[in-house]
Backbone as ProteinMPNN parsed JSONL, in Angstrom:
{"seq_chain_A": "MPASKNPAIEDYLKTVYAHTEWQPDPITPKVLADRLGVAPSSVTEMVKKMAAAGLIAHVPYGPLRLTDAGRARALAVVRRHRLIETWLVREMGYGWHEVHDEAEVLEHAVSDRLLEAIDARLGRPARDPHGDAIPAADGSIAVEAFVLLADAPAGHTGRVIRISDRDPDVLRDLEAAGVGPGVEIAVTDASADAVRISVDARPVEVAAEAARGIWLSA", "coords_chain_A": {"N_chain_A": [[52.822, 25.067, 1.166], [53.939, 26.98, -1.539], [54.649, 30.528, -1.468], [53.888, 31.797, -3.822], [51.801, 30.244, -4.748], [49.801, 30.531, -3.008], [46.427, 31.115, -2.422], [45.391, 33.497, -1.211], [47.551, 35.282, -1.401], [47.753, 35.336, -4.171], [45.358, 36.669, -4.796], [45.906, 39.189, -3.715], [48.123, 39.964, -5.3], [46.941, 40.044, -7.856], [45.07, 42.083, -7.498], [46.689, 44.312, -6.92], [48.051, 44.484, -9.36], [45.863, 44.931, -11.148], [45.04, 47.455, -10.415], [46.833, 49.234, -11.583], [46.686, 48.663, -14.243], [45.267, 50.167, -16.075], [45.813, 52.768, -15.453], [48.354, 55.029, -14.156], [49.033, 55.442, -11.423], [50.335, 54.065, -8.431], [48.977, 51.597, -6.149], [47.715, 52.193, -2.857], [48.156, 50.973, 0.545], [45.727, 51.363, 1.953], [43.76, 51.647, -0.071], [44.045, 49.147, -1.23], [43.177, 47.508, 0.888], [40.498, 48.31, 0.979], [39.608, 47.478, -1.561], [39.861, 44.717, -1.361], [38.284, 44.196, 0.773], [39.156, 43.849, 3.416], [40.682, 44.209, 6.683], [42.873, 46.987, 7.413], [45.062, 46.188, 8.971], [45.341, 43.527, 8.28], [46.212, 43.754, 5.655], [48.681, 44.956, 6.098], [50.139, 42.884, 7.367], [50.077, 40.908, 5.353], [51.39, 42.202, 3.257], [53.95, 42.382, 4.313], [54.693, 39.664, 4.255], [54.617, 39.211, 1.497], [56.555, 40.983, 0.597], [58.799, 39.86, 1.815], [58.902, 37.544, 0.362], [59.743, 38.468, -2.018], [57.946, 39.512, -3.833], [56.752, 41.969, -3.84], [57.418, 45.465, -3.667], [57.909, 47.762, -1.115], [57.646, 50.565, 1.022], [57.28, 51.642, 4.415], [54.063, 52.977, 4.955], [53.948, 53.842, 2.381], [53.175, 53.641, -1.222], [52.332, 50.581, -3.001], [54.244, 48.429, -5.017], [54.656, 46.067, -7.595], [57.25, 43.677, -7.813], [59.452, 42.4, -10.39], [59.157, 39.639, -10.276], [56.784, 39.504, -8.828], [55.012, 40.75, -10.599], [55.045, 38.928, -12.715], [53.841, 36.718, -11.476], [51.369, 37.837, -10.867], [50.347, 38.311, -13.442], [50.088, 35.695, -14.313], [47.976, 34.784, -12.729], [45.975, 36.549, -13.561], [45.793, 35.733, -16.208], [44.728, 33.12, -15.896], [42.26, 33.775, -14.707], [40.959, 35.319, -16.714], [40.9, 33.617, -18.926], [39.283, 31.597, -17.891], [36.879, 33.007, -17.515], [36.277, 33.511, -20.205], [35.964, 30.915, -21.188], [33.743, 30.054, -19.661], [31.725, 31.682, -20.718], [31.759, 31.071, -23.502], [31.623, 28.263, -23.659], [30.064, 27.231, -21.584], [27.669, 28.502, -21.346], [27.253, 30.77, -19.783], [26.316, 34.176, -18.961], [27.978, 37.293, -19.716], [27.872, 38.893, -17.537], [27.841, 37.232, -15.399], [30.15, 35.815, -14.833], [32.383, 36.662, -13.349], [32.538, 36.194, -10.486], [32.498, 33.383, -10.417], [34.88, 32.814, -11.752], [36.672, 33.902, -9.946], [36.777, 31.988, -7.97], [37.464, 29.597, -9.354], [39.932, 30.192, -10.508], [41.969, 29.639, -8.739], [42.0, 26.953, -8.585], [42.297, 25.638, -10.997], [44.452, 23.628, -12.905], [47.699, 23.973, -14.503], [47.826, 22.349, -16.727], [45.107, 21.879, -17.403], [44.377, 24.508, -17.897], [45.894, 25.096, -20.166], [44.655, 23.344, -21.943], [42.089, 24.465, -22.062], [42.702, 26.971, -23.153], [43.685, 26.181, -25.684], [41.4, 24.913, -26.754], [39.672, 27.047, -26.98], [40.834, 28.451, -28.977], [43.044, 30.074, -28.524], [42.322, 32.736, -27.375], [42.49, 36.337, -27.513], [41.288, 38.24, -25.953], [39.073, 38.631, -23.129], [35.523, 38.117, -22.248], [34.802, 40.701, -21.449], [36.477, 42.332, -22.769], [39.019, 42.601, -21.768], [42.528, 42.215, -22.097], [44.026, 39.051, -22.53], [46.689, 37.711, -20.87], [49.551, 36.252, -22.439], [51.006, 32.919, -22.355], [53.672, 33.316, -21.83], [53.711, 35.56, -20.318], [53.512, 38.006, -21.569], [51.521, 40.844, -22.585], [48.954, 42.456, -24.384], [48.863, 45.923, -25.164], [46.963, 48.849, -25.585], [46.287, 52.075, -26.925], [44.01, 54.296, -25.347], [40.864, 55.898, -24.43], [38.757, 56.978, -21.852], [35.241, 56.575, -21.97], [33.844, 58.436, -20.473], [35.533, 60.611, -20.597], [35.772, 61.205, -23.232], [35.536, 63.449, -25.955], [32.729, 65.178, -27.51], [31.946, 64.009, -30.732], [34.002, 62.226, -30.902], [34.938, 59.121, -32.217], [35.137, 55.63, -31.823], [36.292, 52.29, -31.071], [34.892, 50.04, -28.754], [36.991, 49.017, -26.27], [37.205, 47.75, -23.751], [35.069, 46.848, -20.962], [34.266, 47.572, -17.673], [33.809, 44.983, -15.272], [32.594, 45.235, -12.838], [29.954, 45.836, -12.06], [27.233, 43.939, -12.419], [24.611, 44.665, -13.203], [24.98, 46.944, -14.768], [26.374, 45.783, -16.903], [24.376, 44.13, -17.968], [22.522, 46.08, -18.817], [24.042, 47.478, -20.738], [24.525, 45.46, -22.59], [21.913, 45.009, -23.495], [21.565, 47.392, -24.802], [23.196, 47.105, -26.918], [25.885, 47.601, -26.635], [29.185, 46.693, -26.397], [32.413, 45.006, -26.112], [34.428, 45.645, -28.945], [32.489, 46.913, -30.422], [31.702, 49.646, -32.519], [31.394, 53.029, -31.705], [29.999, 56.356, -31.542], [30.538, 59.41, -29.955], [28.117, 61.664, -29.048], [27.155, 63.668, -27.342], [27.442, 65.07, -24.03], [26.749, 65.243, -20.516], [26.542, 66.198, -17.026], [25.245, 64.055, -15.981], [25.017, 61.992, -17.856], [26.318, 60.294, -20.796], [25.845, 60.654, -24.179], [25.6, 58.555, -26.906], [26.111, 57.156, -30.212], [25.151, 54.178, -31.669], [25.442, 52.123, -34.275], [23.919, 54.001, -35.654], [21.884, 54.333, -33.882], [20.568, 56.143, -31.147], [21.96, 56.129, -27.895], [21.902, 56.331, -24.4], [24.227, 56.624, -21.852], [24.762, 56.215, -18.458], [26.604, 58.517, -16.391], [28.286, 57.371, -14.42], [28.545, 54.725, -15.348], [29.843, 55.28, -17.733], [32.39, 55.821, -16.908], [33.494, 53.39, -16.731], [33.991, 52.359, -19.222], [36.092, 51.741, -21.855], [37.491, 53.219, -24.706], [38.907, 52.96, -28.025], [41.609, 55.122, -28.745]], "CA_chain_A": [[52.425, 25.687, -0.098], [54.785, 28.128, -1.842], [53.932, 31.799, -1.39], [53.334, 32.158, -5.119], [50.616, 29.445, -5.008], [48.844, 30.794, -1.946], [45.295, 31.842, -3.008], [45.279, 34.853, -0.673], [48.601, 36.088, -2.021], [47.379, 35.523, -5.573], [44.334, 37.716, -4.839], [46.592, 40.457, -3.482], [48.923, 40.289, -6.475], [46.043, 40.39, -8.952], [44.454, 43.373, -7.198], [47.721, 45.338, -7.107], [48.263, 44.615, -10.797], [44.688, 45.494, -11.8], [44.939, 48.881, -10.099], [47.674, 50.026, -12.479], [46.606, 48.18, -15.625], [44.704, 51.193, -16.948], [46.222, 54.108, -15.012], [49.74, 54.886, -13.7], [49.292, 55.655, -9.996], [50.391, 52.813, -7.665], [47.938, 51.422, -5.138], [48.122, 52.374, -1.465], [47.621, 49.906, 1.403], [44.322, 51.62, 2.29], [42.927, 51.305, -1.226], [44.107, 47.688, -1.36], [42.292, 46.956, 1.912], [39.119, 48.573, 0.553], [39.297, 46.633, -2.719], [39.779, 43.313, -0.946], [37.316, 44.072, 1.855], [39.835, 43.333, 4.608], [41.16, 45.236, 7.603], [44.215, 47.491, 7.097], [46.075, 45.388, 9.661], [45.542, 42.308, 7.491], [47.031, 44.145, 4.514], [50.035, 45.184, 6.603], [50.788, 41.593, 7.583], [50.264, 40.211, 4.083], [52.42, 42.908, 2.493], [55.237, 41.946, 4.866], [54.969, 38.323, 3.721], [54.868, 39.321, 0.063], [57.858, 41.638, 0.441], [59.815, 38.873, 2.187], [58.96, 36.555, -0.718], [60.262, 39.117, -3.214], [56.856, 39.737, -4.78], [56.277, 43.346, -3.801], [58.34, 46.461, -3.111], [57.081, 48.622, -0.283], [58.22, 51.266, 2.166], [56.189, 51.902, 5.351], [53.093, 54.032, 4.649], [54.056, 54.226, 0.981], [52.413, 52.819, -2.169], [52.799, 49.217, -3.255], [54.622, 48.162, -6.405], [55.065, 44.69, -7.838], [58.572, 43.395, -8.363], [59.338, 41.639, -11.641], [58.606, 38.323, -9.923], [55.388, 39.7, -8.45], [54.227, 41.031, -11.804], [54.912, 37.672, -13.455], [52.847, 35.915, -10.775], [50.071, 38.495, -11.031], [49.873, 38.071, -14.803], [49.679, 34.292, -14.407], [46.635, 34.7, -12.134], [45.083, 37.269, -14.469], [45.596, 34.854, -17.368], [43.78, 32.072, -15.523], [40.946, 34.371, -14.479], [40.32, 35.771, -17.951], [40.607, 32.44, -19.751], [38.128, 30.915, -17.301], [35.686, 33.789, -17.868], [35.994, 33.287, -21.621], [35.476, 29.537, -21.285], [32.391, 29.983, -19.1], [30.782, 32.314, -21.646], [31.706, 30.398, -24.804], [31.373, 26.826, -23.609], [29.179, 26.806, -20.496], [26.392, 29.199, -21.408], [27.134, 31.883, -18.834], [26.318, 35.532, -19.464], [29.222, 37.992, -19.35], [27.664, 39.531, -16.237], [27.776, 36.192, -14.37], [31.342, 34.971, -14.778], [33.484, 37.153, -12.517], [32.614, 35.499, -9.194], [32.869, 31.985, -10.667], [36.305, 32.78, -12.088], [37.423, 34.189, -8.732], [36.947, 30.716, -7.255], [38.113, 28.586, -10.179], [41.298, 30.558, -10.887], [42.931, 29.058, -7.79], [41.897, 25.497, -8.603], [42.617, 25.094, -12.32], [45.861, 23.277, -13.095], [48.302, 24.503, -15.721], [47.471, 21.448, -17.836], [43.729, 22.16, -17.794], [44.335, 25.854, -18.463], [46.42, 24.982, -21.529], [43.612, 22.705, -22.748], [41.036, 25.461, -22.254], [43.23, 27.966, -24.082], [43.729, 25.574, -27.014], [40.028, 24.67, -27.222], [39.055, 28.334, -27.309], [41.528, 29.054, -30.114], [44.005, 31.076, -28.03], [41.686, 34.061, -27.448], [43.312, 37.48, -27.106], [40.563, 39.055, -24.973], [37.988, 37.952, -22.432], [34.214, 38.651, -22.657], [34.673, 42.128, -21.131], [37.441, 43.058, -23.576], [40.339, 42.644, -21.139], [43.545, 41.409, -22.77], [44.427, 37.831, -21.827], [48.143, 37.55, -20.975], [50.038, 35.024, -23.052], [51.643, 32.006, -21.41], [54.999, 33.843, -21.482], [53.55, 36.75, -19.489], [53.32, 39.227, -22.356], [50.127, 41.259, -22.652], [48.742, 43.516, -25.365], [48.533, 47.249, -24.637], [46.379, 49.66, -26.645], [45.947, 53.439, -26.526], [42.581, 54.34, -25.035], [40.269, 57.039, -23.744], [37.521, 56.602, -21.176], [34.049, 57.177, -22.551], [33.506, 59.609, -19.663], [36.434, 61.712, -20.944], [35.818, 61.386, -24.681], [34.786, 64.637, -26.378], [31.708, 64.996, -28.543], [32.552, 63.824, -32.038], [34.972, 61.128, -30.891], [34.469, 57.797, -32.611], [36.111, 54.611, -31.449], [35.841, 50.931, -30.79], [34.909, 49.698, -27.337], [38.083, 48.096, -25.963], [36.832, 46.938, -22.588], [34.032, 47.359, -20.068], [34.46, 47.074, -16.315], [32.856, 43.931, -14.886], [32.278, 45.389, -11.42], [28.517, 45.934, -11.804], [26.487, 43.088, -13.353], [23.441, 45.368, -13.742], [25.465, 47.791, -15.862], [26.677, 44.904, -18.035], [23.102, 43.726, -18.579], [21.954, 47.236, -19.514], [24.839, 47.764, -21.921], [24.27, 44.403, -23.564], [20.596, 45.277, -24.072], [21.701, 48.565, -25.675], [24.088, 46.772, -28.025], [27.222, 48.131, -26.369], [30.078, 45.66, -25.894], [33.74, 45.053, -26.711], [34.477, 45.526, -30.398], [31.44, 47.714, -31.059], [32.076, 51.013, -32.876], [30.437, 54.007, -31.23], [30.334, 57.77, -31.724], [30.065, 60.241, -28.853], [27.359, 62.785, -29.61], [26.94, 64.736, -26.366], [27.683, 64.643, -22.65], [26.338, 66.137, -19.437], [27.002, 65.704, -15.733], [24.52, 62.831, -15.629], [25.05, 60.929, -18.857], [26.995, 60.479, -22.071], [24.994, 60.18, -25.266], [26.4, 57.979, -27.982], [25.396, 56.562, -31.337], [25.566, 52.807, -31.95], [24.753, 51.748, -35.512], [22.969, 55.089, -35.927], [20.871, 54.386, -32.823], [20.994, 56.921, -29.974], [22.008, 55.396, -26.624], [22.362, 57.161, -23.287], [24.98, 55.863, -20.855], [24.916, 56.971, -17.22], [27.971, 59.009, -16.209], [29.066, 56.398, -13.646], [28.861, 53.605, -16.232], [30.777, 55.757, -18.75], [33.737, 55.772, -16.344], [33.96, 52.008, -16.804], [34.014, 51.942, -20.612], [37.324, 52.193, -22.507], [37.403, 53.281, -26.165], [40.167, 53.18, -28.728], [41.91, 56.557, -28.784]], "C_chain_A": [[53.312, 26.893, -0.369], [53.967, 29.414, -1.816], [53.243, 32.132, -2.704], [52.072, 31.376, -5.455], [49.553, 29.63, -3.93], [47.683, 31.613, -2.521], [45.156, 33.275, -2.497], [46.32, 35.772, -1.3], [48.281, 36.341, -3.487], [46.33, 36.62, -5.711], [44.962, 39.091, -4.634], [47.359, 40.886, -4.735], [48.039, 40.746, -7.628], [45.428, 41.768, -8.742], [45.447, 44.515, -7.371], [47.966, 45.566, -8.593], [47.092, 45.338, -11.462], [44.581, 46.995, -11.579], [45.721, 49.734, -11.094], [47.599, 49.574, -13.941], [46.144, 49.292, -16.571], [44.98, 52.61, -16.475], [47.551, 53.967, -14.261], [49.978, 54.942, -12.193], [49.29, 54.337, -9.223], [49.313, 52.782, -6.581], [48.519, 51.645, -3.744], [47.568, 51.225, -0.629], [46.144, 50.111, 1.742], [43.393, 51.243, 1.141], [42.904, 49.791, -1.432], [43.182, 47.024, -0.347], [40.839, 47.135, 1.508], [38.713, 47.65, -0.595], [39.073, 45.179, -2.312], [38.759, 43.097, 0.17], [37.91, 43.481, 3.117], [40.3, 44.503, 5.461], [42.55, 45.711, 7.187], [45.322, 46.682, 7.773], [46.365, 44.092, 8.899], [46.423, 42.593, 6.282], [48.483, 44.323, 4.954], [50.79, 43.865, 6.759], [51.066, 40.87, 6.274], [51.345, 40.872, 3.244], [53.807, 42.536, 2.998], [55.634, 40.585, 4.306], [55.347, 38.396, 2.24], [56.217, 39.99, -0.206], [58.984, 40.663, 0.756], [59.985, 37.819, 1.096], [59.455, 37.168, -2.026], [59.21, 39.431, -4.255], [56.409, 41.187, -4.86], [57.348, 44.238, -3.187], [57.506, 47.484, -2.353], [57.926, 49.278, 0.792], [57.067, 51.611, 3.095], [55.38, 53.144, 4.974], [53.143, 54.503, 3.186], [53.225, 53.328, 0.083], [53.082, 51.473, -2.405], [53.112, 49.053, -4.738], [55.074, 46.718, -6.532], [56.52, 44.646, -8.295], [58.375, 42.659, -9.686], [58.728, 40.263, -11.371], [57.132, 38.436, -9.558], [54.505, 39.962, -9.647], [54.012, 39.754, -12.621], [53.855, 36.785, -12.825], [51.454, 36.503, -10.942], [49.496, 38.212, -12.417], [49.444, 36.627, -15.005], [48.269, 34.109, -13.833], [45.616, 35.375, -13.04], [44.787, 36.419, -15.699], [44.577, 33.763, -17.044], [42.366, 32.632, -15.397], [40.241, 34.685, -15.804], [40.044, 34.627, -18.915], [39.394, 31.691, -19.212], [36.849, 31.675, -17.618], [35.291, 33.533, -19.321], [35.413, 31.902, -21.846], [34.044, 29.423, -20.777], [31.355, 30.589, -20.045], [30.637, 31.498, -22.927], [31.232, 28.955, -24.725], [30.29, 26.415, -22.604], [27.88, 27.595, -20.412], [26.195, 30.32, -20.405], [27.002, 33.21, -19.589], [27.574, 36.242, -18.997], [29.111, 38.688, -18.005], [27.718, 38.525, -15.087], [29.124, 35.54, -14.052], [32.404, 35.403, -13.772], [33.626, 36.35, -11.228], [33.002, 34.032, -9.359], [34.37, 31.887, -10.936], [37.166, 33.072, -10.874], [37.714, 32.912, -7.953], [37.81, 29.75, -8.072], [39.566, 28.911, -10.497], [42.354, 29.965, -9.969], [42.973, 27.534, -7.871], [42.338, 24.87, -9.924], [44.111, 24.817, -12.438], [46.384, 23.906, -14.377], [47.922, 23.652, -16.931], [46.059, 21.728, -18.332], [43.628, 23.544, -18.436], [44.835, 25.843, -19.907], [45.368, 24.349, -22.452], [42.474, 23.671, -23.046], [41.475, 26.492, -23.288], [43.22, 27.427, -25.504], [42.323, 25.385, -27.576], [39.364, 25.965, -27.672], [39.746, 29.036, -28.483], [42.476, 30.165, -29.731], [43.406, 32.491, -28.085], [42.597, 35.155, -26.917], [42.64, 38.301, -26.019], [39.427, 38.253, -24.352], [36.647, 38.599, -22.801], [34.026, 40.14, -22.376], [35.661, 42.98, -21.91], [38.827, 43.15, -22.97], [41.309, 41.73, -21.886], [43.92, 40.209, -21.904], [45.948, 37.689, -21.97], [48.5, 36.228, -21.65], [50.724, 34.166, -21.998], [53.018, 32.511, -20.981], [54.93, 35.134, -20.662], [53.396, 38.039, -20.256], [51.833, 39.553, -22.444], [49.999, 42.448, -23.594], [48.338, 44.813, -24.674], [48.046, 48.108, -25.795], [46.047, 51.047, -26.105], [44.431, 53.551, -26.355], [42.179, 55.71, -24.501], [39.005, 56.529, -23.07], [36.35, 57.28, -21.865], [33.673, 58.448, -21.796], [34.341, 60.83, -20.037], [36.447, 62.021, -22.438], [34.989, 62.604, -25.092], [33.703, 64.284, -27.391], [32.388, 64.947, -29.899], [33.564, 62.693, -32.086], [34.298, 59.84, -31.338], [35.552, 56.788, -32.261], [35.449, 53.277, -31.199], [35.899, 50.695, -29.279], [36.007, 48.655, -27.107], [37.688, 47.163, -24.829], [35.753, 47.639, -21.797], [34.265, 46.744, -18.696], [33.386, 46.046, -15.966], [32.388, 44.076, -13.441], [30.779, 45.363, -11.126], [27.747, 45.101, -12.822], [25.273, 43.794, -13.962], [23.835, 46.272, -14.899], [25.762, 46.945, -17.091], [25.396, 44.465, -18.742], [22.5, 44.87, -19.386], [22.714, 47.545, -20.801], [24.618, 46.716, -23.007], [22.939, 44.635, -24.264], [20.644, 46.448, -25.052], [22.627, 48.306, -26.855], [25.491, 47.302, -27.869], [28.076, 47.031, -25.753], [31.432, 45.781, -26.562], [33.695, 44.814, -28.22], [33.462, 46.372, -31.134], [31.957, 49.125, -31.33], [30.997, 51.974, -32.409], [30.938, 55.416, -31.549], [29.738, 58.541, -30.559], [29.368, 61.456, -29.444], [27.215, 63.951, -28.642], [27.218, 64.181, -24.979], [27.182, 65.704, -21.694], [26.871, 65.565, -18.135], [26.39, 64.356, -15.394], [24.717, 61.682, -16.607], [25.906, 61.328, -20.05], [26.096, 59.885, -23.139], [25.878, 59.752, -26.434], [25.49, 57.474, -29.089], [25.999, 55.191, -31.607], [24.771, 52.322, -33.159], [23.614, 52.721, -35.821], [21.826, 55.152, -34.921], [21.382, 55.234, -31.667], [20.914, 56.072, -28.706], [22.522, 56.355, -25.562], [23.016, 56.274, -22.24], [25.165, 56.741, -19.621], [26.38, 57.34, -17.001], [28.833, 58.011, -15.454], [29.471, 55.21, -14.515], [29.898, 54.018, -17.282], [32.209, 55.768, -18.243], [34.314, 54.358, -16.373], [33.959, 51.458, -18.214], [35.235, 52.57, -21.291], [37.148, 52.125, -24.02], [38.792, 53.393, -26.769], [40.371, 54.681, -28.894], [41.839, 57.083, -30.209]], "O_chain_A": [[53.432, 27.76, 0.497], [52.768, 29.412, -2.096], [52.143, 32.685, -2.709], [51.329, 31.779, -6.35], [48.523, 28.957, -3.946], [47.913, 32.696, -3.058], [44.836, 34.176, -3.273], [46.014, 36.901, -1.684], [48.513, 37.44, -3.993], [46.399, 37.421, -6.642], [44.587, 40.051, -5.307], [47.255, 42.032, -5.174], [48.355, 41.725, -8.303], [45.279, 42.535, -9.693], [45.097, 45.567, -7.905], [48.077, 46.708, -9.037], [47.302, 46.258, -12.253], [44.093, 47.723, -12.443], [45.303, 50.847, -11.411], [48.365, 50.05, -14.779], [46.574, 49.353, -17.723], [44.439, 53.562, -17.036], [47.851, 52.878, -13.77], [51.039, 54.523, -11.732], [48.341, 53.562, -9.342], [48.809, 53.823, -6.159], [49.68, 51.323, -3.489], [46.613, 50.568, -1.042], [45.387, 49.143, 1.811], [42.365, 50.6, 1.351], [41.866, 49.222, -1.769], [42.475, 46.074, -0.687], [40.031, 46.221, 1.672], [37.609, 47.107, -0.601], [38.202, 44.498, -2.854], [38.407, 41.96, 0.482], [37.256, 42.704, 3.813], [40.309, 45.649, 5.01], [43.332, 44.921, 6.66], [46.401, 46.513, 7.205], [47.502, 43.619, 8.879], [47.275, 41.782, 5.921], [49.404, 43.89, 4.262], [51.939, 43.746, 6.334], [52.136, 40.291, 6.089], [52.132, 40.186, 2.59], [54.738, 42.39, 2.206], [56.787, 40.381, 3.925], [56.279, 37.728, 1.792], [56.933, 39.605, -1.131], [59.999, 40.633, 0.061], [61.071, 37.266, 0.922], [59.574, 36.469, -3.033], [59.53, 39.599, -5.432], [55.764, 41.593, -5.827], [58.091, 43.817, -2.299], [56.523, 48.009, -2.876], [58.798, 48.651, 1.393], [55.961, 51.854, 2.613], [55.934, 54.212, 4.71], [52.456, 55.453, 2.811], [52.629, 52.36, 0.555], [54.242, 51.263, -2.051], [52.345, 49.481, -5.601], [55.792, 46.208, -5.673], [56.959, 45.491, -9.076], [57.246, 42.334, -10.054], [57.892, 39.782, -12.136], [56.325, 37.582, -9.925], [53.382, 39.463, -9.718], [52.925, 39.528, -13.153], [53.059, 36.166, -13.531], [50.479, 35.776, -11.134], [48.31, 37.913, -12.557], [48.531, 36.358, -15.786], [47.463, 33.363, -14.39], [44.527, 34.847, -13.264], [43.653, 36.39, -16.176], [43.665, 33.51, -17.832], [41.404, 32.053, -15.902], [39.07, 34.353, -15.987], [39.055, 34.663, -19.648], [38.569, 31.204, -19.986], [35.836, 31.062, -17.954], [34.111, 33.36, -19.629], [34.468, 31.741, -22.617], [33.218, 28.759, -21.404], [30.242, 30.076, -20.164], [29.521, 31.258, -23.388], [30.526, 28.477, -25.612], [29.668, 25.364, -22.761], [27.079, 27.378, -19.503], [25.069, 30.773, -20.202], [27.504, 33.355, -20.704], [28.176, 35.849, -17.998], [30.122, 39.037, -17.395], [27.649, 38.918, -13.922], [29.221, 34.782, -13.087], [33.242, 34.591, -13.38], [34.717, 35.876, -10.911], [33.747, 33.492, -8.541], [35.047, 30.997, -10.42], [38.276, 32.551, -10.769], [38.778, 32.776, -7.349], [38.76, 29.162, -7.556], [40.36, 28.0, -10.732], [43.506, 29.805, -10.369], [43.86, 26.898, -7.303], [42.71, 23.698, -9.961], [44.936, 25.67, -12.111], [45.606, 24.323, -15.235], [47.722, 24.175, -18.027], [45.828, 21.807, -19.539], [42.886, 23.734, -19.4], [44.262, 26.508, -20.77], [45.21, 24.766, -23.599], [41.952, 23.693, -24.16], [40.713, 26.843, -24.189], [42.799, 28.121, -26.43], [42.082, 25.669, -28.749], [38.59, 25.976, -28.629], [39.295, 30.091, -28.931], [42.698, 31.095, -30.507], [43.941, 33.354, -28.781], [43.377, 34.935, -25.991], [43.314, 38.981, -25.246], [38.892, 37.326, -24.959], [36.629, 39.542, -23.592], [33.177, 40.779, -22.998], [35.695, 44.2, -21.749], [39.73, 43.717, -23.586], [40.958, 40.611, -22.26], [44.109, 40.34, -20.694], [46.444, 37.558, -23.089], [47.828, 35.215, -21.452], [50.99, 34.625, -20.887], [53.486, 32.178, -19.893], [55.96, 35.732, -20.348], [53.167, 39.085, -19.647], [50.988, 38.66, -22.386], [50.846, 43.341, -23.593], [47.565, 44.801, -23.716], [48.646, 48.098, -26.87], [45.585, 51.187, -24.972], [43.667, 52.971, -27.126], [43.015, 56.551, -24.171], [38.264, 55.737, -23.653], [36.455, 58.429, -22.293], [33.234, 59.425, -22.401], [33.91, 61.962, -19.82], [37.067, 62.995, -22.863], [33.862, 62.77, -24.626], [33.75, 63.239, -28.04], [33.289, 65.736, -30.185], [33.949, 62.243, -33.165], [33.203, 59.516, -30.878], [36.742, 57.071, -32.392], [34.226, 53.158, -31.127], [36.85, 51.108, -28.615], [35.967, 47.56, -27.666], [37.821, 45.944, -24.934], [35.538, 48.844, -21.928], [34.441, 45.532, -18.576], [32.216, 46.207, -16.311], [31.841, 43.129, -12.876], [30.372, 44.915, -10.054], [27.617, 45.51, -13.975], [24.939, 43.547, -15.121], [23.117, 46.362, -15.895], [25.437, 47.346, -18.209], [25.34, 44.432, -19.972], [22.025, 44.666, -20.503], [22.107, 47.839, -21.83], [24.536, 47.042, -24.191], [22.838, 44.478, -25.481], [19.871, 46.5, -26.009], [22.823, 49.182, -27.697], [26.218, 47.443, -28.853], [27.73, 46.494, -24.701], [31.592, 46.578, -27.486], [33.018, 43.907, -28.703], [33.56, 46.535, -32.351], [32.583, 49.733, -30.461], [29.816, 51.764, -32.684], [32.125, 55.637, -31.789], [28.572, 58.352, -30.212], [29.951, 62.189, -30.242], [27.157, 65.103, -29.07], [27.228, 62.967, -24.778], [27.183, 66.896, -22.002], [27.576, 64.556, -18.141], [26.954, 63.597, -14.605], [24.595, 60.518, -16.226], [26.182, 62.504, -20.288], [25.64, 58.748, -23.017], [26.766, 60.48, -26.877], [24.273, 57.377, -28.929], [27.214, 55.058, -31.756], [23.558, 52.132, -33.07], [22.511, 52.323, -36.193], [20.896, 55.941, -35.09], [22.525, 55.061, -31.243], [19.921, 55.382, -28.473], [23.469, 57.103, -25.799], [22.428, 55.288, -21.795], [25.66, 57.865, -19.716], [27.283, 56.589, -17.37], [29.997, 57.818, -15.805], [30.605, 54.738, -14.433], [30.736, 53.208, -17.678], [33.148, 55.729, -19.038], [35.491, 54.157, -16.071], [33.932, 50.243, -18.408], [35.385, 53.792, -21.298], [36.712, 51.106, -24.557], [39.731, 53.856, -26.122], [39.422, 55.42, -29.153], [42.063, 58.272, -30.44]]}, "name": "protein", "num_of_chains": 1, "seq": "MPASKNPAIEDYLKTVYAHTEWQPDPITPKVLADRLGVAPSSVTEMVKKMAAAGLIAHVPYGPLRLTDAGRARALAVVRRHRLIETWLVREMGYGWHEVHDEAEVLEHAVSDRLLEAIDARLGRPARDPHGDAIPAADGSIAVEAFVLLADAPAGHTGRVIRISDRDPDVLRDLEAAGVGPGVEIAVTDASADAVRISVDARPVEVAAEAARGIWLSA"}
């Protein structure tokens, strides 16, 4: 099996890419190990393999950066993952809080032919159910100026660009409150514990931790 089609390597590439998708600092081997739930020694060995395959640039004890080839492979995996999530929500009746784990499995099994069929059936969607941009087949991906809800000042109004899918309970709570990608909100107040917003003139309180996982248009 080529290195680029190895499911473990694909998971590494996707995780390295995701770390810098919304902030500029490269990922360290320790953070990568924590994100993947593996031992640091396992990361060391895998990084060596990925570097030898030309997928990652790394100096001992330094941060990890994708090469052009590695970024292209990472975006291909991200494309599969996000299209599968979108398909599961639109066609299979899944909730947006349920699709991440399913997509983690299916992204390694779906063929390019099936992925193209899914993309066409869905009408070439630009974003997944959480608001993440879906890379195009050529590897291009949309980038938009943003501000985290946690950092937005009182008076800021913006459209929800994306919401982190890490906590299904948070997704359920936000959905119940009418907060999701594409929704226009206004920040009314903030404290150490929560951010208060207005959604269609309704007051909504978002816990500070959840506010760190909500991206608004700048």
